[in-house]
C-alpha positions in Angstrom: 164.8 69.0 242.2 164.5 65.2 241.7 165.4 63.7 238.3 163.9 60.3 237.6 166.1 57.8 235.8 165.2 55.9 232.7 166.8 53.7 230.1 166.6 53.3 226.4 168.0 51.2 223.6 169.1 52.9 220.4 170.4 50.8 217.5 171.3 48.0 219.9 173.1 50.3 222.4 171.8 50.5 225.9 171.7 53.9 227.6 171.1 54.1 231.3 170.1 57.5 232.9 170.1 57.4 236.7 167.9 59.2 239.2 169.4 61.8 241.5 168.4 64.7 243.7 169.9 68.0 242.3 170.9 69.5 245.6 174.6 70.2 246.4 176.4 67.2 248.1 173.1 65.2 248.1 173.3 65.1 244.3 176.6 63.1 244.3 175.4 60.7 247.0 172.1 60.0 245.3 173.7 59.7 241.9 176.3 57.2 243.3 173.6 55.1 244.9 171.4 55.1 241.8 174.4 54.4 239.5 175.6 51.5 241.5 172.1 50.0 241.7 171.5 50.4 238.0 174.8 48.9 237.0 174.4 45.9 239.3 170.9 45.2 238.0 172.0 45.5 234.4 175.0 43.2 235.0 172.8 40.6 236.7 170.4 40.6 233.8 173.2 40.5 231.1 176.2 38.8 232.8 176.1 36.0 230.2 176.1 38.4 227.3 178.9 40.4 225.9 179.1 43.7 227.8 181.2 46.7 226.7 181.2 49.9 228.7 182.2 53.4 227.7 182.2 55.7 230.8 182.6 59.4 231.4 185.8 59.5 233.5 185.2 62.9 235.0 182.5 61.7 237.3 183.5 59.7 240.4 180.1 58.1 240.7 180.3 56.8 237.1 183.9 55.7 237.5 183.2 53.7 240.7 180.3 51.9 239.1 182.2 51.2 235.9 185.2 49.9 237.8 182.9 47.6 239.8 182.0 46.0 236.5 185.6 45.7 235.7 186.0 43.5 238.8 183.4 41.3 237.2 185.5 40.8 234.1 184.0 43.5 231.9 186.4 45.6 229.8 185.9 49.3 230.6 186.8 52.2 228.3 187.0 55.8 229.5 186.1 58.7 227.4 188.4 61.4 228.8 187.2 64.9 227.9 189.4 66.5 230.5 192.0 65.6 233.1 190.0 65.6 236.3 192.5 67.2 238.6 193.1 70.0 236.2 189.3 70.5 235.5 188.5 70.6 239.2 191.3 72.9 240.4 191.2 75.5 237.6 190.3 78.9 238.8 190.7 80.6 242.1 188.4 78.7 244.5 189.1 79.0 248.2 187.5 77.7 251.3 185.5 74.5 251.5 184.5 74.6 247.9 188.2 74.7 246.9 189.1 71.9 249.2 186.2 69.8 248.0 187.2 70.4 244.3 190.8 69.4 245.0 189.8 66.2 246.8 187.3 65.4 244.1 189.9 66.0 241.4 192.5 63.8 243.1 190.0 60.9 243.6 188.7 61.2 240.0 192.4 61.2 238.7 193.1 58.0 240.8 190.1 56.3 239.3 190.9 57.4 235.8 194.2 55.5 235.9 192.3 52.2 236.5 190.4 52.0 233.2 191.3 49.3 230.6 191.3 51.6 227.6 191.0 55.3 226.8 189.3 57.5 224.2 191.2 60.8 224.5 190.9 64.2 222.8 194.7 64.8 222.4 198.0 63.1 222.5 199.0 65.3 225.5 196.2 63.6 227.5 197.7 60.2 226.7 201.0 61.4 228.2 199.3 62.4 231.4 196.8 59.5 231.7 198.5 56.5 230.2 202.2 57.1 230.1 203.3 54.4 232.5 200.8 51.7 231.8 200.7 51.7 228.0 197.0 50.7 227.8 195.1 50.8 224.5 194.0 54.2 223.5 192.5 56.2 220.7 192.9 59.9 220.0 189.6 61.5 218.8 190.4 64.9 217.3 188.5 67.1 214.9 185.4 65.0 214.7 182.3 67.2 214.1 178.9 66.2 212.8 178.6 68.8 210.0 174.8 68.3 210.1 174.8 70.0 213.5 175.3 73.3 211.6 172.6 72.8 208.9 170.5 75.9 208.6 173.0 78.0 210.6 174.2 80.9 208.6 177.5 82.6 209.6 177.8 85.9 207.7 179.4 89.3 208.2 177.3 92.4 208.2 178.2 92.9 204.5 176.6 89.5 203.6 179.9 87.8 202.7 180.5 84.2 204.1 183.3 83.9 206.6 185.2 80.9 208.0 184.5 79.9 211.5 187.1 78.5 213.9 185.9 76.4 216.8 188.3 75.5 219.7 187.5 73.1 222.5 190.3 73.2 225.0 192.2 75.2 227.6 194.5 77.9 226.4 197.7 75.9 226.8 200.3 74.9 224.2 199.6 71.2 224.9 195.9 71.7 224.3 196.3 73.3 220.9 196.3 77.0 221.5 199.2 77.4 219.0 197.0 75.8 216.3 194.2 78.1 217.2 196.4 81.2 216.8 197.7 79.9 213.4 194.1 79.3 212.3 193.1 82.8 213.4 196.0 84.3 211.4 194.8 82.6 208.3 191.4 84.4 208.5 191.0 87.5 206.4 190.0 90.6 208.3 
């Protein structure tokens, strides 16, 4: 399947969505070509303006294009939703897929270390990503748009309201599983 790219401006922020062919392996190559082309075009058009980039660091294609902009003097911040090597190598994958995942994770990790600034989901991530370089970072924890749940009712069968605990992370001490267990013990029934 072919996905056509587009762009939009929302409240003065430019969003660029790139074209790609959604077929294994070809997807990464087509996304890389589209991303690099879109970034170069945007830079040429706006190189005399102030440009600030926030990039998804899990994707090699995005990182390479963002880091090309960095070579042009643009400050690049990474939003780090997971540590690439951990994300790519979790689970028991063998064969070519496992080898590909390991290589992809190592490459994404190497690129992640090159960003100028970081937006991280936990202090533990900072210890992994930013420990030696001491680059500017921000921890973004517990941020939820409460409006997301408007109109959603969470009730037990008896009709009584019940607290809900949401957890976004792996089940490791460093990722907050202890806090999850404590929150669960605070629930009644």
